[in-house]
N, C-alpha and C positions, 0 to 999 in steps of 0.2 A: 491600497492594495483589494488586490479580491480576497485571497486567500492566504493561508503561515505558508500551506504546502508549494506556493511558486515563489516565495522568496527566497526560499532558499533547500538545501538539501537536509540538512544537520541541522541535529537543534544548536551544534559548537557555529554555525552557519549565521541562523537566526541569531543567536543571542548576539551575536559579532556584529551583523548587519544593524537591530536596533541600540548600540548602546554605542554605535559611530553615529547614528542620527542622534540619538538622544544629547552625542557629547556639543555638536550641530546644534543643537536647542531645537531638533525638530521632534514631532509626536509621531509617533506609529500607530496611527488607524486600518483596523483590519473588515472592510467587508461584510466577510463571508462569516465571520467569531462573532463579529457586532463589541471587537473588543478596544480598548484605548490606552495606548501604553506611558497615559502623561500621567494618567493615579496610579497607589500603589494597591489595589485591584487592579487595575487591567495588566499592570507588571506580572503582580501574579498568574493572573488567569495566562500571559500572553504566555511563561517559562510550563504553564500545562497544556498550554494547544500545542506550544511548540515540540512538547519530546512527544505527545500523542501522535502527532501529525511524522518525527520522525521515526517513531512504531508503526505507522500505520505504513510506510516507506517504507520499513527496512520488511513489514511484512511480505509485500507484494514483490519487490524485489526476490524472496526468496521463494516464494506461490511461480512465481515469471522461471525463472533456474529451474527448480524443482518439474515442470513441463516439461521446458528444452529436453529435459534429458529421458526424460519418458519418452517425448518426441523423433530424439535421435537415438532411440532405443533399436536394437537388431532388427531388421530390415529388408528384406531381398526385394530388391526390385521385379515388377512384374508384378508380386503376389498384392492383392486388398491389405491395405493399413490398418483398415477397420475388422476384425477377425469375429467368428461366429463364436458366440457365445450358447455355450451349453448350462445346464443346470447343474452338474461337477463342476466344473467352474466359473460358477459365477455365485453371485451374494445372498442367501438364504431368500430373501424382497424380490430377486427375479427371478428366481424360480415357477413363482405362478405366474407371469407375464407369458401367456398365447404366443404359441412359436420359441421362445426362448430355450429351447429343450436339445 
């Protein structure tokens, strides 16, 4: 397999799939993470990487949902989507950009 996050959607899925393979006397090797589940160390690293893959996927989903919520905020057809940035409405670092007043 190329990467753990391509094999399953959650930690539970990954453990179930690798457990099923193990019962069939088949080892799992990930090419990206360079891990082999036929060794005790490989199984340990598999569990750590699987947990990280699920964590990253959860963060991506949360960020996507936040972006969608912002994108579907109040908008009036015919008005520009991008609002003019003013020094009063912008962060302090943006106020020093020419034309951002």
